[in-house]
C-alpha positions in Angstrom: -0.1 0.0 0.3 1.3 3.5 -1.3 0.4 6.5 -1.7 0.9 9.9 1.0 -2.4 10.1 2.8 -5.1 7.5 4.1 -8.5 8.6 5.7 -8.6 8.1 9.3 -11.3 4.3 8.5 -8.0 3.1 6.1 -5.0 4.3 8.3 -7.0 2.2 11.3 -7.5 -0.7 9.1 -4.1 -0.5 8.0 -2.8 -0.4 11.7 -5.0 -3.2 12.4 -3.5 -5.6 9.9 0.8 -4.1 11.2 -0.3 -5.0 14.4 -1.5 -8.9 13.7 1.4 -8.8 11.7 4.2 -7.3 13.7 4.9 -7.2 17.1 4.9 -4.3 17.9 6.4 -2.7 21.2 5.9 1.3 20.8 4.3 3.7 19.1 7.6 5.6 17.4 7.3 1.4 15.7 4.0 1.8 14.4 5.0 5.1 12.8 7.9 3.9 11.1 5.6 0.7 9.6 2.9 3.0 8.5 6.0 5.0 6.8 7.5 2.1 5.4 3.8 1.5 3.6 3.6 4.7 2.0 1.7 6.6 5.2 2.7 8.9 7.2 1.0 9.6 10.8 2.3 11.0 13.5 2.5 9.8 16.8 -0.3 11.5 18.2 -2.2 10.2 15.3 -0.9 6.8 16.1 -2.3 6.8 19.2 -5.7 8.0 18.7 -6.0 5.5 16.1 -4.9 2.8 18.8 -7.3 3.7 21.0 -10.0 4.5 18.6 -9.3 0.5 17.5 -9.3 -0.5 21.2 -5.9 -1.7 20.6 -4.3 -3.1 24.2 -0.5 -4.3 25.1 -0.2 -7.9 26.1 2.5 -9.6 27.1 4.6 -11.5 24.6 6.7 -14.5 25.9 10.2 -13.9 26.8 8.1 -10.8 28.6 8.1 -7.8 26.2 4.8 -6.1 25.3 3.3 -5.2 22.1 0.3 -3.9 20.8 -2.7 -6.2 20.1 -6.3 -5.7 19.2 -9.2 -8.1 20.6 -10.4 -10.6 18.3 -14.1 -10.0 19.5 -15.1 -6.2 18.7 -17.9 -6.5 22.2 -14.9 -7.1 23.8 -14.3 -3.4 23.3 -16.3 -0.5 25.3 -16.2 2.4 23.4 -15.9 5.3 25.9 -18.1 8.0 26.1 -16.1 10.4 24.0 -15.5 8.3 21.4 -19.2 7.3 21.0 -19.9 11.2 21.0 -17.2 11.2 18.1 -18.7 8.9 16.2 -21.8 10.4 16.6 -21.2 14.1 15.4 -19.1 12.7 13.0 -21.6 10.3 10.8 -25.3 10.8 12.3 -27.2 12.9 10.6 -30.8 12.5 11.9 -32.5 10.6 14.7 -36.6 9.6 14.9 -38.2 7.2 17.0 -41.7 4.6 17.0 -42.4 1.9 19.4 -39.7 0.5 20.7 -37.3 1.4 17.8 -35.1 4.0 17.1 -33.6 5.2 13.7 -30.6 7.1 12.5 -29.6 8.2 9.1 -25.7 8.5 8.1 -23.8 9.5 5.4 -24.3 6.7 2.3 -21.6 3.8 3.4 -21.5 5.1 7.1 -24.2 3.6 9.0 -22.0 0.2 10.1 -19.3 2.1 11.7 -22.0 4.3 14.2 -23.6 0.7 14.4 -20.5 -0.8 15.6 -19.5 2.5 18.1 -23.2 1.9 19.5 -22.9 -1.9 20.5 -19.7 -2.1 22.0 -20.9 1.0 24.2 -23.4 -1.0 26.5 -25.6 2.3 26.5 -28.6 1.7 28.5 -32.0 0.2 27.4 -30.4 -0.5 23.7 -30.7 -4.3 22.7 -29.1 -4.1 19.3 -28.2 -2.7 15.8 -29.0 -3.6 12.4 -27.3 -1.3 9.6 -27.6 -1.2 6.5 -25.9 1.5 4.4 -27.2 5.1 4.9 -29.7 3.6 8.2 -29.4 2.3 11.2 -32.0 0.2 13.2 -31.5 0.5 17.5 -33.6 -1.9 19.1 -34.9 -0.2 22.4 -35.8 -2.7 25.3 -39.2 -2.7 26.4 -38.1 -1.5 30.0 -37.1 2.0 28.5 -38.6 4.7 26.6 -37.9 4.8 22.8 -37.9 8.2 22.6 -35.4 9.0 25.6 -33.2 6.6 23.9 -33.5 8.6 20.6 -33.0 12.0 22.6 -30.0 11.0 23.8 -28.7 9.3 20.7 -29.6 13.2 19.3 -27.8 14.7 21.8 -24.5 12.8 21.8 -25.0 13.7 16.9 -25.2 17.1 18.5 -28.6 17.3 16.8 
């Protein structure tokens, strides 16, 4: 992969792939590996990307530590600020009916919002179904869909 600037999503995908392929012990090594792929990224950007993808440090045989990405994304918990960032960037409309909340995103973005919401553990959210630009949020009967829709709208800044 060559060519200067990747979008955030593509860069994070590359980072996850590099972590799978190499024992990366620190952020400097990751910056160097990205540069070898033709991607310029600062240590600060790499730090944010590692946080966004849920990378953790694990012990290797021999005692060294290296980055790893948990195999099951559901095991990752999206912190509130990450959820707010994702919603602010991608959610453009919210509506509700019955026990459902409908979120609209730009084309090709619904899965990004769904993944963040699934990992966040928002009270009342049972799960999500994502299409291309529409996300359906199933709300538990013990919660009002209007309240969940309001909370999600607030996260998106709507």
